[in-house]
C-alpha positions in Angstrom: 34.9 80.1 116.2 35.4 81.7 112.8 34.2 78.4 111.2 31.0 78.5 113.3 30.3 82.1 112.2 31.1 81.2 108.6 28.5 78.5 108.7 25.9 81.1 109.8 26.9 83.3 106.9 26.5 80.5 104.3 23.0 79.9 105.7 22.2 83.5 104.7 23.7 83.2 101.2 21.9 84.7 98.2 23.5 83.5 95.0 22.0 86.2 92.8 23.2 88.9 95.3 26.7 87.2 95.4 27.0 87.5 91.6 25.8 91.1 91.7 28.2 92.1 94.6 31.2 90.4 92.9 30.7 92.7 89.9 31.0 95.7 92.1 34.3 94.7 93.7 37.1 94.4 91.1 39.8 94.1 93.8 38.1 91.1 95.5 38.2 87.6 94.2 34.7 86.3 93.4 35.6 83.1 95.2 35.7 85.0 98.5 32.2 86.5 98.2 29.4 84.5 99.9 26.5 86.8 99.0 24.9 88.0 102.2 22.9 91.2 102.1 24.0 94.0 104.4 20.8 94.1 106.6 21.3 90.4 107.3 25.0 91.1 108.3 23.9 93.9 110.6 21.3 91.7 112.3 23.9 89.0 112.8 26.3 91.5 114.3 23.7 92.7 116.8 23.0 89.1 117.8 26.7 88.4 118.3 27.7 91.6 119.9 29.2 91.2 123.4 29.4 87.4 123.1 32.6 85.3 123.4 32.0 84.3 119.8 32.3 87.9 118.7 35.3 88.6 120.9 37.2 85.6 119.4 36.1 86.4 115.9 37.5 89.9 116.1 41.0 88.4 116.9 40.9 85.9 114.1 42.6 87.9 111.3 42.8 87.8 108.4 39.4 86.6 107.4 38.9 84.6 104.3 35.6 86.0 103.0 34.3 89.5 102.1 31.3 89.1 104.3 33.5 88.1 107.3 35.3 91.4 106.9 32.1 93.3 106.7 30.7 91.5 109.7 33.9 92.4 111.5 33.2 96.0 110.8 29.6 95.8 112.0 30.8 94.2 115.2 33.2 97.1 115.7 30.1 99.4 115.4 28.6 97.6 118.4 31.5 98.5 120.7 30.3 101.3 123.0 33.7 102.3 124.6 35.7 104.7 122.4 39.2 103.4 123.3 38.2 99.7 122.8 36.5 100.5 119.5 39.3 102.6 118.0 42.0 100.2 119.1 40.1 97.3 117.5 39.7 99.4 114.4 43.4 100.1 114.2 44.0 96.4 114.4 41.6 95.7 111.5 42.5 98.5 109.1 45.6 96.7 107.7 43.3 93.9 106.5 40.8 96.0 104.5 41.4 95.5 100.8 38.3 96.9 99.1 36.1 99.9 99.1 33.0 98.1 100.2 34.4 97.0 103.5 36.1 100.3 104.0 33.0 102.4 103.5 30.6 100.3 105.5 32.4 100.9 108.8 31.2 103.9 110.8 31.1 103.4 114.6 29.1 106.1 116.2 31.2 106.0 119.3 34.1 107.6 117.3 32.3 111.0 117.5 32.7 111.0 121.3 36.4 111.8 121.1 36.9 113.8 117.9 40.2 115.2 119.2 41.9 111.8 119.4 40.1 110.6 116.2 41.6 113.6 114.3 45.1 112.6 115.4 44.5 109.1 114.0 42.9 110.4 110.8 46.0 112.5 110.1 48.2 109.4 110.6 46.0 107.3 108.4 46.0 109.9 105.6 49.8 110.1 105.9 50.3 106.3 105.8 50.4 105.9 102.0 48.1 102.9 102.3 45.1 103.0 100.1 42.3 102.0 102.5 43.8 103.7 105.5 43.7 107.0 103.5 40.2 106.3 102.1 38.9 105.5 105.6 40.5 108.6 107.1 39.0 110.9 104.5 35.7 109.1 105.0 35.8 109.9 108.7 36.6 113.6 107.9 33.6 113.6 105.7 31.3 112.0 108.2 32.3 113.8 111.4 34.0 117.0 110.4 31.9 118.8 107.8 29.3 120.3 110.1 30.0 122.1 113.4 33.5 120.7 113.6 34.5 121.8 110.1 37.8 123.7 109.7 39.4 124.9 106.4 42.6 123.0 107.4 40.7 119.7 107.1 39.8 120.4 103.4 43.4 121.4 102.9 44.4 118.0 104.3 42.3 116.2 101.7 43.4 118.5 98.9 47.0 117.8 99.7 46.8 114.1 99.2 48.8 112.9 96.2 47.9 109.5 94.9 47.4 107.6 91.7 45.0 105.2 93.4 41.5 105.3 92.0 39.9 104.4 95.4 41.7 107.2 97.1 40.8 109.9 94.6 37.2 108.8 94.3 36.9 109.3 98.1 38.6 112.7 97.8 36.0 113.7 95.2 33.2 112.4 97.4 34.5 114.4 100.3 34.6 117.7 98.3 31.2 117.1 96.7 29.8 116.6 100.2 31.7 119.7 101.4 30.1 121.7 98.6 26.7 120.8 99.9 27.6 121.8 103.5 30.4 124.4 103.2 30.0 125.8 99.7 31.6 129.2 100.1 34.7 127.9 101.9 35.2 124.9 99.6 34.5 126.5 96.2 38.0 128.0 95.9 39.5 124.6 95.6 37.7 124.3 92.3 37.7 127.9 91.1 41.4 128.0 91.9 42.1 124.6 90.4 43.8 123.3 93.5 42.9 119.7 92.9 44.3 117.3 90.2 42.2 117.4 87.1 40.5 114.0 87.6 39.5 114.7 91.2 38.4 118.2 90.2 36.1 117.0 87.5 34.8 114.0 89.5 33.9 116.3 92.4 31.8 118.5 90.1 30.1 115.4 88.6 29.2 114.1 92.0 28.0 117.5 93.3 25.9 118.0 90.2 24.2 114.6 90.9 23.6 115.5 94.5 20.2 116.5 95.8 21.9 118.6 98.5 23.5 121.1 96.1 21.3 123.9 94.9 20.4 124.3 91.2 22.2 127.6 91.2 25.4 126.1 92.6 25.2 123.2 90.2 25.2 125.6 87.2 28.2 127.5 88.6 30.1 124.3 89.1 29.4 123.0 85.6 31.2 126.1 84.3 34.3 125.1 86.3 34.8 121.8 84.6 38.3 121.4 83.1 38.2 120.5 79.4 41.1 118.4 78.4 
């Protein structure tokens, strides 16, 4: 079944896009990138959703190609039952080995049980595994920065200790987004220097680049940069 789906992916191959994508994924071998644009992958996922092909493909792990992993993620997004979706996600997370696949997965059904999801997020963040942590922080950023926001969630992200670039980049992304949505509550993490220097400065850079942060707040944040 995976071979059949792989053939469909190669039909959609764009060599120029393959070369461009490979350059953005330093942790992925160029030989495992086919070169299929995301809209094409999403359309394929919608066509396959609910079919026996899709069901079998989701059990055929690990996949050989980057686009197969992304298609897997998009098929998870098509699952409408929370328990089925999150269980399939738990099975897939150990096979994610790059930021692109990690960040493209965002099943909307997850927001239907934010209590259970939060338990899983805490476990992912405590796992010590790069892309489990990154995915967990990404879910906190996506689902818990508006009405569901709690200061303890920002504490959870601030408390992560990692030398992994892809973990700390997501932490910075989280805090930059939090500054756009929960500025007064999140600012003390920067004014009080509660983050490591790299994440602190990267947070400020990303917030300054954001259209969602006001000019006044951007100026205040610039003054908080740590000079080494």
